[in-house]
N, C-alpha and C positions, 0 to 999 in steps of 0.2 A: 796389309794396312788399308783402311778405308780411305776413300778419296779425300774426305774433309781433313782427316788427320795428316795425310801425306802432304796436302796443300798447305796446311798450317805449319808443318815442319819446314817445308821449302821456304815459305814466306819468312819465317823467323830467321832462318840461316841467311837469306839474302839481305834482310834488314840489318843484321849484325855486320855483314860485309860492307854495306853502304855506310853505316855509322863509322866503321873503321876507315873507310875511304875518305870520309870527310875530315878526319884528323890530320892527314897529310897525303894529299893525292899523289904528289911526286914519288913518295916512297911506297905508297900502297898499291898503286895501279899495277906495276909489274908483278907484285906478289899475288894480287887477286887474279891476274891473268893466268898465272901458273896454277892457282887453285881451281879456276874454272876449267882449264884444260884437262885437269885430272878427272873431272866428272863428265867431260864432253866426249871422251874417247868412245868410239863405236856408237855414238848417239847422233841426234839431229844436227849438232853443230860441229861434228868431227871435221877437222881440216880448215875450218873457217877462222880460227883464232890465230893461226900462225903468223899472218901478216902484221898483227897488232904488236908483236914484239919489236919489229923493225920500226914501227911508228913511234912507239914509246921511247926508243933509244935515240931518236932524232928530234931534238927540240924545235928544229926549224921545219919539220914536216907539217904540211897543212892540216892533216888529220890530228896530229899531236896538238897543234894550236887550237883546233876546234874543240877537242876533248877538254883541254885545260880551261878554255873560255867558259865552259859550263860551270866552273867553280868561281871564276872571277866576275862573270857577267850576270849570273842568275841568282836570285834571292835563295838563300839556303833552304828555307822551309818549302818553297815552291819546288826547288830541285829535288828535295827528298820525296815529295808526293809524286812528282812526275816520274822519277826513277822507279819508285815502288810500283806505281800503277802500270808503267810500261814494261818493266823487266819482270816483275812478279806476276801481275795479273794478266796482261795481254800475252805474255810469253810462257812463263813457267807453269801457270795454272791454265790459261786459256787454250794454248795449242794442244796439250794432251786431251782436254775436254772436247775440243773440236774433232780431233782424230777419232776419239771413241764414238762421238755422235755420228760421224760420217760412216763408220763401220756398222754401227747399229741400225741406222736408218737408210743407208744406201743412197745418200744424196749429198750435195755440196753443203758445207757449213762455213760461213764466212768469218774472216778475221775481223772485219770492220763493217759497220752499217752506216751508210750515208743517208741523211734525212733532210728533206726540205721542210723547215719549220713553217714557212709561209711563202706565198707567191708574191707578197708585197715587196717592193724595192724602192729606194729613194733615188735610184739612177735609172737611166734607160740606155744601156750600152749597145753599140752597133753589133749586130750578129748574135746577140744573146737571146736564146729562146725564152728565158724567164721574163724578158721585157714584154713579150707578147701575151703572157698568161693573165694579166690583170692582177688586182690586189685583193681579191676576195677570199682566197683559199688559205686555210691554216690547219695544221695538225694540233689538236687540243693537247694540253699538258698531260692529261690522263692517258691519251693514246701514245704519246712519246714515252711516258714512263712504262707503259705496258710493253712496248717494243724492247726497251732496255732490259726489263726483267726477264722477258722471254729469251733474249739474246744471251744474257749472262749464264742462264741455265745450260745453254749449249756451248759456252766457252767464249762468247764474243764480249770483249771488254773495251773495244775501241768504237767510239761513236763520233761521227763527223756531221756537222751541220752545214747546210747550204740553203739556197732559196731560188728566187727572191734574195733578199738581204736578211740573213739570219739574225743580225743584231737588232732588227726591228723588234725581236722577241727577247731582249736582254734579260728581263725578269725571269722568264721561263727557263732560259739557259742556266742562269745562276741557281735556280731552284732544282733543276735536274742535277747539276754538279753537286749540290748539297745532298740530294736524295741518294746519289750513287757515288760516294766518295772513293769506291774501289775501281771506278771506270775512268778512262781517259777520254776527254772531249776536245775536239778540234773544230774550227769553223773556217770555211772559205768565205771571206768577207771583203767588201769593197773598202773597209777601213775607215770610212768617213764618219761613222757613229762612235768610234772609240775616243773617249775623253778621260780626263783625270779620275772622275768618279767611277767609271766602269773599270779602269785599270786597278783602282783600289779594291774593287770587288773581286777582280781576278786574283789579287794578292791574298784575299781572304779565303776563297774557295780552293785555289791552288791547282785544280785539275782541269783547267781550260786553257787551250793554246790557240791563238788565231793565226791564220795564213792570209795575209793581206794581198789583194789583187792589184797588180801594178804592171803596166804594159810597156815597160821600157822607161824612157825619160819623159819629161813633161809634155812634149808635143804629142808623142805617141799615146800616152795615157789619156790626156785630155781629149785627143782626137777621137778616141773610142768611147770614153766614159763621161765626157763633159768638162767644160772649162772649170778650172780650179780644183779638180779632183786630185791631181798629182800632189799639190801642196797639202791637201787634207790628209792624204795617205802618209806623206813624209812626216807630218806633225804627229800622226798616230804612232808611227815608228819611234819618233823622239820620246813620246810619253812612255811607251813600253820599255824602251831602252833605259830611260832614267829610273823607272820603277823596278828594274832588273827582272823583267818578265820575259819568258821565252816566247818567240814568235817566228814566223816564217813568211815567205812570199808565195803567191800563186800567180803564175805567169802564163798567159795564153798567147802562143806565137801564131802569127798570121803572115800572109804574104806582104803585109804592109809594115809590120814592126820587127821583122826577124833580124834585121841588121843591128838595130840598137839593142834588142833583147838578148842577142847572142854575144854581144861585145864584152870585152874584158872590163871596160869602164862600168858597164851595168852590174856585172858581178861584184866588182870592187865597191860599188855604191851600196849594194845589198849588205855586204859584209860590214862596211863602215856604219851603216844604219843600225846594225845589231841583229840582223836576221840570222838564224841558226840553220834554216833549211829553206829550200826553194823547190816547189812543184812546177814542172813545165808541162803544159797541156797544148796539144795540137788543136787548132780550131776545127770544130766539127760542124758539118752542114746540116744541122738538125732543124726540122720544122719547115713549114711551107714558106716562111719568110727568111730562110737561110740565105747567106750571101756567098755563093760559091767562089767569087773572086777573092775572098779572104783565105781560101785554101792555099797553103804554101806549095810552091813548085817543088818537084823532086830535088832539084839542085839546092833550093833553099832549105829543105828538110835535112839534106845531108849536112849542111852547115851546122844545124842544131845538134845532130847526131855526133859530129866530131868535136864541136866546141865543148859540150857538156862533159864528154869523156876527158878532154884536156883539163878542164877546170877541176875535175875530181882529183887531179894530181897536184894542183897548185893553189886552190882557193880553200880557206877554212870555213866551208859551208857545205851542208849535206844536200845533195841535189837528187831529185827524182824526175826522170823523164817518162811520163806516163805512157807514151807511145813506143819509144825506142828501148825501154828497159824490159820489154817482153822477153828478150833472150835470157834475162837473169831470173825470171819468175815463171818460165814455162809457157809464155804466151798470154792470152787473154785471162784476166783475173776476175772477170765479171760473172754474173749468174750465180753468185754465192760461192764461187770457187775461193775467192779471197775477200770479195766485197759485193754489195748490192746497193740499190738506191730505192728510197721510198719518197714519192713526190708529195706535194702539199695537199693532194686529194686522197692520199693513202694508198695509191697504186704501188705495188711492189714490183719494181722494174729491175732488169738484170744489171743495168749500168746507168749512170747519170746521163749518158749520151744516147741510150736506147729507150725511146719513149713508146714502149709496147709492154703490155702486162696481161696476165690471166689470173691475177689475184689482187686483193686489197686488204689492208690491215683491219678494216671494219667487217670483213667477211671471213678472213682466214687467219690462222696463226702463222707465225714465221715458218715453223716446221712444215705446216701444210703447204705453204707457198714453195718451199724448197723442193717439195715432192711433186709439184704440179708440172704439167707438160713443158712449159717454157723453160723453167730452170733445169729440168731433167734433160731437155734437148741441149742446153748449154753444157751440162756435165758430159754428155755423150759425145759432143762435138769438139771439145777442147783437147789440144790446141787446134785452132781452125786452119792453120797452115804450118807445114814443116819448117818454113823459114820464119823464125820467131820475130823477125823485123817486119812481119806482115801479120800482126796478131789479131786485129780487130775484125769481128764478123760483120761490121757495118762499113767501115772506111776502106778496108783492104780486101775483104772477102764478102762483098755485099750479097752474093748469092746464098751464103750461109745464113745470114739474118733473114733474108726473104723466105728461105725454106723453113726455118724454125718458127717464124711468126705464123706462116700458113699452116704448118702441121699442128701447132699447139692451139690454134684458134685465138691467139693473143690479139688484143685490140689496141689501137692507137690511144695513148693517154694524153695527147696534146689537148690542153683544156680550152684552147681558143679555135684551133683549126686542125681537126684530126688529119693525120698524114697517112695516105695510102702507102703500103709497103712497096708497091711497085714504083711509085714516084720516088721514094727515097733510094731504091735500088738504082733507078735511072740517073739520079744525081751523083751517086757514089761510084758507079761502075767505071766511068771514064777516068776518074782519079785513081782508082785501084789499078787500072791498067798502066797508067803513067808511072806510078810508084813501083810497080812490080820489078821492072828492069833495074832500077837503082837499088832497091832492097836486095835483090839477088846478088848484085855486084858487091854490096857492102858485106853481105853474109859470106860470100865466097872468100873475100879478103880477110875476114876475121876467123872463119871456121874451115876454110878450105873445102867446102862442099856446098851443095844446093840446099841443104837443110833437111834433116830427118826428124827434128823435134826431140831427139834423144839426148842432146847435150845442152838443153836450155835450162 
């Protein structure tokens, strides 16, 4: 069967299942789970679905509550598009295409592409490298459109916007959503530019989901992002919840905010506000103006490691811990293994936090970039440490990044103050040494070994 016919058959089958599910989720979910299991045997998802039976049988289970809230809290038309794009396109169609392209080309092919639409931002947050870049750089609409068209050919249907502040480019975001209705779009945004009119546009296009940055409660958020920011973010959440639009939170934890951000009260606040997911990011000492004092101590980082795992058992919200979930995804996901970053100057970087590149979208196709020395060095080096709680080639294994940058000839992409790789190494190496002991202790406690990389 040709690829297009097979994909069409799969899409039709899943759409029928989703329509059936909308009729009566309580009765349909268990039946659909049985149906999916019958097709998942000996495949990519074998063994992953069994826990869902227990979840669906317990109405008080936090995951049961989260799943059912997708029917009570989300606009039906939006939910239909999000489900179809996420389940059919990014998974059933996208993953096999990515696998085939990896095998054919011998390089990493990402599940998601993160793009900075602009370097402009209406805030100036402490410790944010984007705040140092100025407001002059933008990716043109045609360039963004080209990246998406290249990506979907290789199986990438998930596109994430950052900046700067991506909602400075509201019109172009909506235009991209319209031009690529089969793709899923997400944006990391400070939330202050979300208003009733933009929420109505989100209801219209249906395939855009924001993740609002919030650093704990009012004092912590305003302390890093500016006075009045917290109330603006909470107002944006109110608008999105009232419009029945899906959204999440983006949470950067530092040495200064970790107590509030890891608290049960904070998680309850996100749930009550209507957030369906939360991304937790470790502060990264990127750029010559980085603030190393914001790096969490190992003991503070352990708090986040343990708390998020506790909340996954009790809170009806999906959480992603970008640093500590390496053990679930085989370590570092950057360099095109699962995702990559394109900055507002068009530089194709391995990661949002790794500001070095040897390719640019104005000079290279995506596939060419994936095959160039820097991304191939990532592919050859991953995972960068057998203890998958030490996944990052910058923060926890800075010698790895230093070596890859020098061997590949990659250049600093910092648009204001180019950063020498040896200087970044010197900033990260003491932190890596401090975290190593705690990471090994946590790994031994959960895995009973020092880590071989084989069970991640």
